[in-house]
N, CA, C and O atoms as a Tripos MOL2 file, in Angstrom:
@<TRIPOS>MOLECULE
protein
  252   251    63     0     0
PROTEIN
NO_CHARGES

@<TRIPOS>ATOM
      1 N          -1.6820    3.0150   21.7560 N.3       1 MET1
      2 CA         -1.4310    2.0320   20.7330 C.3       1 MET1
      3 C          -2.3100    2.3150   19.5200 C.2       1 MET1
      4 O          -1.8680    2.1730   18.3800 O.2       1 MET1
      5 N          -3.5400    2.7130   19.7660 N.am      2 GLU2
      6 CA         -4.4360    3.0160   18.6490 C.3       2 GLU2
      7 C          -3.9010    4.1810   17.8260 C.2       2 GLU2
      8 O          -3.9780    4.1580   16.5980 O.2       2 GLU2
      9 N          -3.3630    5.1960   18.4890 N.am      3 ALA3
     10 CA         -2.8040    6.3460   17.7770 C.3       3 ALA3
     11 C          -1.6180    5.9240   16.9190 C.2       3 ALA3
     12 O          -1.4530    6.4100   15.8000 O.2       3 ALA3
     13 N          -0.7950    5.0230   17.4400 N.am      4 LEU4
     14 CA          0.3330    4.5170   16.6660 C.3       4 LEU4
     15 C          -0.1610    3.7810   15.4300 C.2       4 LEU4
     16 O           0.3650    3.9770   14.3340 O.2       4 LEU4
     17 N          -1.1600    2.9440   15.6040 N.am      5 GLY5
     18 CA         -1.7380    2.2250   14.4690 C.3       5 GLY5
     19 C          -2.2870    3.1640   13.4190 C.2       5 GLY5
     20 O          -2.0990    2.9450   12.2220 O.2       5 GLY5
     21 N          -2.9660    4.2090   13.8600 N.am      6 GLU6
     22 CA         -3.5180    5.1900   12.9200 C.3       6 GLU6
     23 C          -2.4060    5.9380   12.1910 C.2       6 GLU6
     24 O          -2.5250    6.2100   10.9970 O.2       6 GLU6
     25 N          -1.3340    6.2700   12.8950 N.am      7 ALA7
     26 CA         -0.2110    6.9720   12.2660 C.3       7 ALA7
     27 C           0.4670    6.0900   11.2290 C.2       7 ALA7
     28 O           0.8050    6.5550   10.1410 O.2       7 ALA7
     29 N           0.6650    4.8290   11.5600 N.am      8 VAL8
     30 CA          1.2740    3.8970   10.6080 C.3       8 VAL8
     31 C           0.3690    3.7240    9.4020 C.2       8 VAL8
     32 O           0.8330    3.7720    8.2620 O.2       8 VAL8
     33 N          -0.9220    3.5230    9.6440 N.am      9 TYR9
     34 CA         -1.8810    3.3330    8.5550 C.3       9 TYR9
     35 C          -1.8840    4.5360    7.6190 C.2       9 TYR9
     36 O          -1.9630    4.3740    6.4020 O.2       9 TYR9
     37 N          -1.8000    5.7350    8.1760 N.am     10 ALA10
     38 CA         -1.8290    6.9530    7.3630 C.3      10 ALA10
     39 C          -0.5970    7.0650    6.4760 C.2      10 ALA10
     40 O          -0.6430    7.7190    5.4340 O.2      10 ALA10
     41 N           0.5100    6.4290    6.8790 N.am     11 GLY11
     42 CA          1.7500    6.5600    6.1330 C.3      11 GLY11
     43 C           2.0620    5.4320    5.1740 C.2      11 GLY11
     44 O           3.1120    5.4620    4.5330 O.2      11 GLY11
     45 N           1.2000    4.4400    5.0450 N.am     12 VAL12
     46 CA          1.5050    3.3140    4.1660 C.3      12 VAL12
     47 C           0.8610    3.4970    2.8000 C.2      12 VAL12
     48 O          -0.1760    4.1450    2.6530 O.2      12 VAL12
     49 N           1.5090    2.9060    1.8140 N.am     13 THR13
     50 CA          0.9480    2.9320    0.4650 C.3      13 THR13
     51 C          -0.0540    1.7920    0.3130 C.2      13 THR13
     52 O          -0.1430    0.9070    1.1640 O.2      13 THR13
     53 N          -0.7900    1.8290   -0.7630 N.am     14 ALA14
     54 CA         -1.7690    0.7680   -1.0250 C.3      14 ALA14
     55 C          -1.0740   -0.5890   -1.1530 C.2      14 ALA14
     56 O          -1.5860   -1.5950   -0.6620 O.2      14 ALA14
     57 N           0.0790   -0.6220   -1.8040 N.am     15 ALA15
     58 CA          0.8120   -1.8830   -1.9650 C.3      15 ALA15
     59 C           1.2850   -2.4080   -0.6130 C.2      15 ALA15
     60 O           1.2250   -3.6110   -0.3570 O.2      15 ALA15
     61 N           1.7550   -1.5100    0.2540 N.am     16 GLN16
     62 CA          2.1790   -1.9250    1.5910 C.3      16 GLN16
     63 C           0.9930   -2.4610    2.3810 C.2      16 GLN16
     64 O           1.0980   -3.4830    3.0590 O.2      16 GLN16
     65 N          -0.1200   -1.7710    2.2900 N.am     17 LEU17
     66 CA         -1.3150   -2.2030    3.0070 C.3      17 LEU17
     67 C          -1.7720   -3.5730    2.5100 C.2      17 LEU17
     68 O          -2.1700   -4.4220    3.3070 O.2      17 LEU17
     69 N          -1.7150   -3.7890    1.2050 N.am     18 ASN18
     70 CA         -2.0730   -5.1000    0.6510 C.3      18 ASN18
     71 C          -1.1560   -6.1920    1.1950 C.2      18 ASN18
     72 O          -1.6160   -7.2910    1.5060 O.2      18 ASN18
     73 N           0.1270   -5.8980    1.3090 N.am     19 GLY19
     74 CA          1.0680   -6.8670    1.8570 C.3      19 GLY19
     75 C           0.7930   -7.1750    3.3150 C.2      19 GLY19
     76 O           0.8950   -8.3260    3.7420 O.2      19 GLY19
     77 N           0.4450   -6.1540    4.0790 N.am     20 ILE20
     78 CA          0.1230   -6.3420    5.4930 C.3      20 ILE20
     79 C          -1.1340   -7.1920    5.6380 C.2      20 ILE20
     80 O          -1.1800   -8.1010    6.4670 O.2      20 ILE20
     81 N          -2.1380   -6.9030    4.8430 N.am     21 VAL21
     82 CA         -3.3740   -7.6860    4.8940 C.3      21 VAL21
     83 C          -3.1010   -9.1340    4.4990 C.2      21 VAL21
     84 O          -3.6240  -10.0550    5.1270 O.2      21 VAL21
     85 N          -2.2890   -9.3430    3.4660 N.am     22 ALA22
     86 CA         -1.9570  -10.7040    3.0370 C.3      22 ALA22
     87 C          -1.2250  -11.4620    4.1440 C.2      22 ALA22
     88 O          -1.5040  -12.6380    4.3750 O.2      22 ALA22
     89 N          -0.2950  -10.8030    4.8280 N.am     23 ALA23
     90 CA          0.4260  -11.4480    5.9340 C.3      23 ALA23
     91 C          -0.5330  -11.8150    7.0520 C.2      23 ALA23
     92 O          -0.4280  -12.8920    7.6380 O.2      23 ALA23
     93 N          -1.4660  -10.9260    7.3470 N.am     24 ASP24
     94 CA         -2.4410  -11.1920    8.4010 C.3      24 ASP24
     95 C          -3.3590  -12.3520    8.0230 C.2      24 ASP24
     96 O          -3.6710  -13.1960    8.8640 O.2      24 ASP24
     97 N          -3.7890  -12.3980    6.7730 N.am     25 LEU25
     98 CA         -4.6660  -13.4850    6.3310 C.3      25 LEU25
     99 C          -3.9410  -14.8280    6.3640 C.2      25 LEU25
    100 O          -4.5380  -15.8460    6.7150 O.2      25 LEU25
    101 N          -2.6620  -14.8380    6.0000 N.am     26 THR26
    102 CA         -1.8790  -16.0670    6.0660 C.3      26 THR26
    103 C          -1.7750  -16.5530    7.5050 C.2      26 THR26
    104 O          -1.9420  -17.7410    7.7800 O.2      26 THR26
    105 N          -1.5020  -15.6340    8.4170 N.am     27 LEU27
    106 CA         -1.4380  -15.9850    9.8380 C.3      27 LEU27
    107 C          -2.7780  -16.5280   10.3070 C.2      27 LEU27
    108 O          -2.8250  -17.5320   11.0180 O.2      27 LEU27
    109 N          -3.8590  -15.8810    9.9190 N.am     28 GLN28
    110 CA         -5.1850  -16.3300   10.3390 C.3      28 GLN28
    111 C          -5.4980  -17.7200    9.7860 C.2      28 GLN28
    112 O          -6.1240  -18.5300   10.4710 O.2      28 GLN28
    113 N          -5.0690  -18.0040    8.5540 N.am     29 ASP29
    114 CA         -5.2710  -19.3360    7.9750 C.3      29 ASP29
    115 C          -4.5750  -20.4130    8.8070 C.2      29 ASP29
    116 O          -5.1430  -21.4790    9.0450 O.2      29 ASP29
    117 N          -3.3520  -20.1370    9.2460 N.am     30 VAL30
    118 CA         -2.6230  -21.1070   10.0670 C.3      30 VAL30
    119 C          -3.3410  -21.3150   11.3920 C.2      30 VAL30
    120 O          -3.5130  -22.4490   11.8380 O.2      30 VAL30
    121 N          -3.7560  -20.2320   12.0140 N.am     31 ILE31
    122 CA         -4.4670  -20.3440   13.2960 C.3      31 ILE31
    123 C          -5.7560  -21.1350   13.1170 C.2      31 ILE31
    124 O          -6.0510  -22.0260   13.9150 O.2      31 ILE31
    125 N          -6.5230  -20.8210   12.0830 N.am     32 ASP32
    126 CA         -7.7840  -21.5300   11.8400 C.3      32 ASP32
    127 C          -7.5580  -23.0230   11.6080 C.2      32 ASP32
    128 O          -8.3410  -23.8520   12.0740 O.2      32 ASP32
    129 N          -6.4910  -23.3650   10.8910 N.am     33 ALA33
    130 CA         -6.2100  -24.7680   10.5920 C.3      33 ALA33
    131 C          -5.7790  -25.5410   11.8340 C.2      33 ALA33
    132 O          -5.9750  -26.7540   11.9110 O.2      33 ALA33
    133 N          -5.2020  -24.8540   12.7930 N.am     34 LYS34
    134 CA         -4.6440  -25.5330   13.9620 C.3      34 LYS34
    135 C          -5.5030  -25.4060   15.2100 C.2      34 LYS34
    136 O          -5.1980  -26.0400   16.2210 O.2      34 LYS34
    137 N          -6.5600  -24.6150   15.1770 N.am     35 VAL35
    138 CA         -7.3140  -24.3020   16.3950 C.3      35 VAL35
    139 C          -7.9410  -25.5350   17.0460 C.2      35 VAL35
    140 O          -8.0930  -25.5750   18.2670 O.2      35 VAL35
    141 N          -8.3030  -26.5290   16.2580 N.am     36 ASP36
    142 CA         -8.9230  -27.7280   16.8210 C.3      36 ASP36
    143 C          -7.9010  -28.7640   17.2880 C.2      36 ASP36
    144 O          -8.2710  -29.7960   17.8480 O.2      36 ASP36
    145 N          -6.6360  -28.4920   17.0590 N.am     37 ASN37
    146 CA         -5.5820  -29.4480   17.3960 C.3      37 ASN37
    147 C          -4.4180  -28.7020   18.0460 C.2      37 ASN37
    148 O          -3.3400  -28.5890   17.4620 O.2      37 ASN37
    149 N          -4.6420  -28.2010   19.2420 N.am     38 LEU38
    150 CA         -3.6410  -27.3600   19.8850 C.3      38 LEU38
    151 C          -2.5940  -28.1750   20.6460 C.2      38 LEU38
    152 O          -2.4720  -28.0830   21.8680 O.2      38 LEU38
    153 N          -1.8480  -28.9720   19.8890 N.am     39 ASP39
    154 CA         -0.7360  -29.7020   20.4670 C.3      39 ASP39
    155 C           0.5540  -28.9080   20.2530 C.2      39 ASP39
    156 O           0.5140  -27.7690   19.7880 O.2      39 ASP39
    157 N           1.6720  -29.4960   20.5850 N.am     40 GLU40
    158 CA          2.9520  -28.7930   20.4670 C.3      40 GLU40
    159 C           3.2510  -28.3990   19.0220 C.2      40 GLU40
    160 O           3.7640  -27.3110   18.7610 O.2      40 GLU40
    161 N           2.9260  -29.2890   18.0870 N.am     41 GLU41
    162 CA          3.1610  -28.9960   16.6720 C.3      41 GLU41
    163 C           2.3260  -27.7980   16.2200 C.2      41 GLU41
    164 O           2.8110  -26.9460   15.4760 O.2      41 GLU41
    165 N           1.0800  -27.7360   16.6690 N.am     42 ALA42
    166 CA          0.2110  -26.6130   16.3180 C.3      42 ALA42
    167 C           0.7440  -25.3240   16.9190 C.2      42 ALA42
    168 O           0.7610  -24.2870   16.2580 O.2      42 ALA42
    169 N           1.1790  -25.3870   18.1720 N.am     43 ASP43
    170 CA          1.7560  -24.2030   18.8170 C.3      43 ASP43
    171 C           2.9670  -23.6930   18.0450 C.2      43 ASP43
    172 O           3.1270  -22.4880   17.8500 O.2      43 ASP43
    173 N           3.8210  -24.6210   17.6070 N.am     44 GLU44
    174 CA          5.0040  -24.2400   16.8420 C.3      44 GLU44
    175 C           4.6160  -23.6230   15.5000 C.2      44 GLU44
    176 O           5.2340  -22.6500   15.0680 O.2      44 GLU44
    177 N           3.6050  -24.1750   14.8390 N.am     45 ALA45
    178 CA          3.1490  -23.6330   13.5580 C.3      45 ALA45
    179 C           2.5950  -22.2260   13.7340 C.2      45 ALA45
    180 O           2.8730  -21.3370   12.9290 O.2      45 ALA45
    181 N           1.8150  -22.0300   14.7850 N.am     46 ILE46
    182 CA          1.2410  -20.7060   15.0430 C.3      46 ILE46
    183 C           2.3460  -19.7150   15.4020 C.2      46 ILE46
    184 O           2.3420  -18.5850   14.9140 O.2      46 ILE46
    185 N           3.2900  -20.1250   16.2480 N.am     47 ASP47
    186 CA          4.4070  -19.2460   16.6070 C.3      47 ASP47
    187 C           5.2290  -18.8760   15.3770 C.2      47 ASP47
    188 O           5.6230  -17.7220   15.2120 O.2      47 ASP47
    189 N           5.4850  -19.8570   14.5170 N.am     48 GLY48
    190 CA          6.2430  -19.5910   13.2970 C.3      48 GLY48
    191 C           5.5160  -18.6430   12.3630 C.2      48 GLY48
    192 O           6.1220  -17.7300   11.8000 O.2      48 GLY48
    193 N           4.2260  -18.8550   12.1980 N.am     49 ALA49
    194 CA          3.4360  -17.9850   11.3240 C.3      49 ALA49
    195 C           3.3480  -16.5770   11.8980 C.2      49 ALA49
    196 O           3.3720  -15.5970   11.1540 O.2      49 ALA49
    197 N           3.2450  -16.4740   13.2240 N.am     50 THR50
    198 CA          3.2010  -15.1570   13.8620 C.3      50 THR50
    199 C           4.5170  -14.4160   13.6470 C.2      50 THR50
    200 O           4.5180  -13.2330   13.3070 O.2      50 THR50
    201 N           5.6200  -15.1000   13.8410 N.am     51 SER51
    202 CA          6.9300  -14.4830   13.6360 C.3      51 SER51
    203 C           7.1120  -14.0470   12.1880 C.2      51 SER51
    204 O           7.6030  -12.9520   11.9150 O.2      51 SER51
    205 N           6.7130  -14.9120   11.2700 N.am     52 GLU52
    206 CA          6.8290  -14.5870    9.8460 C.3      52 GLU52
    207 C           5.9590  -13.3880    9.4880 C.2      52 GLU52
    208 O           6.3820  -12.5170    8.7270 O.2      52 GLU52
    209 N           4.7550  -13.3390   10.0300 N.am     53 SER53
    210 CA          3.8610  -12.2150    9.7760 C.3      53 SER53
    211 C           4.4620  -10.9260   10.3190 C.2      53 SER53
    212 O           4.4680   -9.9030    9.6340 O.2      53 SER53
    213 N           4.9660  -10.9710   11.5470 N.am     54 ASN54
    214 CA          5.5750   -9.7790   12.1440 C.3      54 ASN54
    215 C           6.7770   -9.3050   11.3380 C.2      54 ASN54
    216 O           6.9580   -8.1040   11.1330 O.2      54 ASN54
    217 N           7.5970  -10.2450   10.8810 N.am     55 GLU55
    218 CA          8.7640   -9.8940   10.0780 C.3      55 GLU55
    219 C           8.3420   -9.2790    8.7450 C.2      55 GLU55
    220 O           8.9260   -8.2920    8.2980 O.2      55 GLU55
    221 N           7.3360   -9.8610    8.1190 N.am     56 THR56
    222 CA          6.8460   -9.3410    6.8430 C.3      56 THR56
    223 C           6.3240   -7.9240    6.9950 C.2      56 THR56
    224 O           6.6580   -7.0460    6.1990 O.2      56 THR56
    225 N           5.5070   -7.6990    8.0150 N.am     57 VAL57
    226 CA          4.9550   -6.3600    8.2440 C.3      57 VAL57
    227 C           6.0820   -5.3790    8.5600 C.2      57 VAL57
    228 O           6.0760   -4.2510    8.0650 O.2      57 VAL57
    229 N           7.0410   -5.7930    9.3730 N.am     58 GLY58
    230 CA          8.1760   -4.9270    9.6790 C.3      58 GLY58
    231 C           8.9680   -4.5640    8.4420 C.2      58 GLY58
    232 O           9.3790   -3.4150    8.2750 O.2      58 GLY58
    233 N           9.1840   -5.5400    7.5710 N.am     59 THR59
    234 CA          9.9010   -5.2880    6.3240 C.3      59 THR59
    235 C           9.1250   -4.3230    5.4350 C.2      59 THR59
    236 O           9.7030   -3.4030    4.8570 O.2      59 THR59
    237 N           7.8280   -4.5310    5.3280 N.am     60 ILE60
    238 CA          6.9890   -3.6550    4.5060 C.3      60 ILE60
    239 C           7.0490   -2.2220    5.0140 C.2      60 ILE60
    240 O           7.1310   -1.2770    4.2290 O.2      60 ILE60
    241 N           7.0080   -2.0690    6.3330 N.am     61 LEU61
    242 CA          7.0030   -0.7290    6.9270 C.3      61 LEU61
    243 C           8.4050   -0.1520    7.0900 C.2      61 LEU61
    244 O           8.5600    1.0160    7.4450 O.2      61 LEU61
    245 N           9.4240   -0.9660    6.8330 N.am     62 GLY62
    246 CA         10.7910   -0.4840    6.9280 C.3      62 GLY62
    247 C          11.2860   -0.3100    8.3500 C.2      62 GLY62
    248 O          12.1080    0.5620    8.6300 O.2      62 GLY62
    249 N          10.7820   -1.1450    9.2480 N.am     63 VAL63
    250 CA         11.2380   -1.0710   10.6490 C.3      63 VAL63
    251 C          11.9350   -2.3490   11.0460 C.2      63 VAL63
    252 O          12.3880   -2.4780   12.1840 O.2      63 VAL63
@<TRIPOS>BOND
     1     1     2 1
     2     2     3 1
     3     3     4 2
     4     3     5 am
     5     5     6 1
     6     6     7 1
     7     7     8 2
     8     7     9 am
     9     9    10 1
    10    10    11 1
    11    11    12 2
    12    11    13 am
    13    13    14 1
    14    14    15 1
    15    15    16 2
    16    15    17 am
    17    17    18 1
    18    18    19 1
    19    19    20 2
    20    19    21 am
    21    21    22 1
    22    22    23 1
    23    23    24 2
    24    23    25 am
    25    25    26 1
    26    26    27 1
    27    27    28 2
    28    27    29 am
    29    29    30 1
    30    30    31 1
    31    31    32 2
    32    31    33 am
    33    33    34 1
    34    34    35 1
    35    35    36 2
    36    35    37 am
    37    37    38 1
    38    38    39 1
    39    39    40 2
    40    39    41 am
    41    41    42 1
    42    42    43 1
    43    43    44 2
    44    43    45 am
    45    45    46 1
    46    46    47 1
    47    47    48 2
    48    47    49 am
    49    49    50 1
    50    50    51 1
    51    51    52 2
    52    51    53 am
    53    53    54 1
    54    54    55 1
    55    55    56 2
    56    55    57 am
    57    57    58 1
    58    58    59 1
    59    59    60 2
    60    59    61 am
    61    61    62 1
    62    62    63 1
    63    63    64 2
    64    63    65 am
    65    65    66 1
    66    66    67 1
    67    67    68 2
    68    67    69 am
    69    69    70 1
    70    70    71 1
    71    71    72 2
    72    71    73 am
    73    73    74 1
    74    74    75 1
    75    75    76 2
    76    75    77 am
    77    77    78 1
    78    78    79 1
    79    79    80 2
    80    79    81 am
    81    81    82 1
    82    82    83 1
    83    83    84 2
    84    83    85 am
    85    85    86 1
    86    86    87 1
    87    87    88 2
    88    87    89 am
    89    89    90 1
    90    90    91 1
    91    91    92 2
    92    91    93 am
    93    93    94 1
    94    94    95 1
    95    95    96 2
    96    95    97 am
    97    97    98 1
    98    98    99 1
    99    99   100 2
   100    99   101 am
   101   101   102 1
   102   102   103 1
   103   103   104 2
   104   103   105 am
   105   105   106 1
   106   106   107 1
   107   107   108 2
   108   107   109 am
   109   109   110 1
   110   110   111 1
   111   111   112 2
   112   111   113 am
   113   113   114 1
   114   114   115 1
   115   115   116 2
   116   115   117 am
   117   117   118 1
   118   118   119 1
   119   119   120 2
   120   119   121 am
   121   121   122 1
   122   122   123 1
   123   123   124 2
   124   123   125 am
   125   125   126 1
   126   126   127 1
   127   127   128 2
   128   127   129 am
   129   129   130 1
   130   130   131 1
   131   131   132 2
   132   131   133 am
   133   133   134 1
   134   134   135 1
   135   135   136 2
   136   135   137 am
   137   137   138 1
   138   138   139 1
   139   139   140 2
   140   139   141 am
   141   141   142 1
   142   142   143 1
   143   143   144 2
   144   143   145 am
   145   145   146 1
   146   146   147 1
   147   147   148 2
   148   147   149 am
   149   149   150 1
   150   150   151 1
   151   151   152 2
   152   151   153 am
   153   153   154 1
   154   154   155 1
   155   155   156 2
   156   155   157 am
   157   157   158 1
   158   158   159 1
   159   159   160 2
   160   159   161 am
   161   161   162 1
   162   162   163 1
   163   163   164 2
   164   163   165 am
   165   165   166 1
   166   166   167 1
   167   167   168 2
   168   167   169 am
   169   169   170 1
   170   170   171 1
   171   171   172 2
   172   171   173 am
   173   173   174 1
   174   174   175 1
   175   175   176 2
   176   175   177 am
   177   177   178 1
   178   178   179 1
   179   179   180 2
   180   179   181 am
   181   181   182 1
   182   182   183 1
   183   183   184 2
   184   183   185 am
   185   185   186 1
   186   186   187 1
   187   187   188 2
   188   187   189 am
   189   189   190 1
   190   190   191 1
   191   191   192 2
   192   191   193 am
   193   193   194 1
   194   194   195 1
   195   195   196 2
   196   195   197 am
   197   197   198 1
   198   198   199 1
   199   199   200 2
   200   199   201 am
   201   201   202 1
   202   202   203 1
   203   203   204 2
   204   203   205 am
   205   205   206 1
   206   206   207 1
   207   207   208 2
   208   207   209 am
   209   209   210 1
   210   210   211 1
   211   211   212 2
   212   211   213 am
   213   213   214 1
   214   214   215 1
   215   215   216 2
   216   215   217 am
   217   217   218 1
   218   218   219 1
   219   219   220 2
   220   219   221 am
   221   221   222 1
   222   222   223 1
   223   223   224 2
   224   223   225 am
   225   225   226 1
   226   226   227 1
   227   227   228 2
   228   227   229 am
   229   229   230 1
   230   230   231 1
   231   231   232 2
   232   231   233 am
   233   233   234 1
   234   234   235 1
   235   235   236 2
   236   235   237 am
   237   237   238 1
   238   238   239 1
   239   239   240 2
   240   239   241 am
   241   241   242 1
   242   242   243 1
   243   243   244 2
   244   243   245 am
   245   245   246 1
   246   246   247 1
   247   247   248 2
   248   247   249 am
   249   249   250 1
   250   250   251 1
   251   251   252 2
@<TRIPOS>SUBSTRUCTURE
     1 MET1         2 RESIDUE 1 A MET
     2 GLU2         6 RESIDUE 1 A GLU
     3 ALA3        10 RESIDUE 1 A ALA
     4 LEU4        14 RESIDUE 1 A LEU
     5 GLY5        18 RESIDUE 1 A GLY
     6 GLU6        22 RESIDUE 1 A GLU
     7 ALA7        26 RESIDUE 1 A ALA
     8 VAL8        30 RESIDUE 1 A VAL
     9 TYR9        34 RESIDUE 1 A TYR
    10 ALA10       38 RESIDUE 1 A ALA
    11 GLY11       42 RESIDUE 1 A GLY
    12 VAL12       46 RESIDUE 1 A VAL
    13 THR13       50 RESIDUE 1 A THR
    14 ALA14       54 RESIDUE 1 A ALA
    15 ALA15       58 RESIDUE 1 A ALA
    16 GLN16       62 RESIDUE 1 A GLN
    17 LEU17       66 RESIDUE 1 A LEU
    18 ASN18       70 RESIDUE 1 A ASN
    19 GLY19       74 RESIDUE 1 A GLY
    20 ILE20       78 RESIDUE 1 A ILE
    21 VAL21       82 RESIDUE 1 A VAL
    22 ALA22       86 RESIDUE 1 A ALA
    23 ALA23       90 RESIDUE 1 A ALA
    24 ASP24       94 RESIDUE 1 A ASP
    25 LEU25       98 RESIDUE 1 A LEU
    26 THR26      102 RESIDUE 1 A THR
    27 LEU27      106 RESIDUE 1 A LEU
    28 GLN28      110 RESIDUE 1 A GLN
    29 ASP29      114 RESIDUE 1 A ASP
    30 VAL30      118 RESIDUE 1 A VAL
    31 ILE31      122 RESIDUE 1 A ILE
    32 ASP32      126 RESIDUE 1 A ASP
    33 ALA33      130 RESIDUE 1 A ALA
    34 LYS34      134 RESIDUE 1 A LYS
    35 VAL35      138 RESIDUE 1 A VAL
    36 ASP36      142 RESIDUE 1 A ASP
    37 ASN37      146 RESIDUE 1 A ASN
    38 LEU38      150 RESIDUE 1 A LEU
    39 ASP39      154 RESIDUE 1 A ASP
    40 GLU40      158 RESIDUE 1 A GLU
    41 GLU41      162 RESIDUE 1 A GLU
    42 ALA42      166 RESIDUE 1 A ALA
    43 ASP43      170 RESIDUE 1 A ASP
    44 GLU44      174 RESIDUE 1 A GLU
    45 ALA45      178 RESIDUE 1 A ALA
    46 ILE46      182 RESIDUE 1 A ILE
    47 ASP47      186 RESIDUE 1 A ASP
    48 GLY48      190 RESIDUE 1 A GLY
    49 ALA49      194 RESIDUE 1 A ALA
    50 THR50      198 RESIDUE 1 A THR
    51 SER51      202 RESIDUE 1 A SER
    52 GLU52      206 RESIDUE 1 A GLU
    53 SER53      210 RESIDUE 1 A SER
    54 ASN54      214 RESIDUE 1 A ASN
    55 GLU55      218 RESIDUE 1 A GLU
    56 THR56      222 RESIDUE 1 A THR
    57 VAL57      226 RESIDUE 1 A VAL
    58 GLY58      230 RESIDUE 1 A GLY
    59 THR59      234 RESIDUE 1 A THR
    60 ILE60      238 RESIDUE 1 A ILE
    61 LEU61      242 RESIDUE 1 A LEU
    62 GLY62      246 RESIDUE 1 A GLY
    63 VAL63      250 RESIDUE 1 A VAL
């Protein structure tokens, strides 16, 4: 998995990398906001943010 990550990282442009970092930071913000209140609504928010982040990164990388 680490080799795959390194290969992907080597092939991305600076703009793509910025988009990936932004998606990750957005996901982390949602997790941080919900960590003290892990009810069903928080779980749904985290799941939604995770899916959105994965979709964004996939779109950026063209996969």
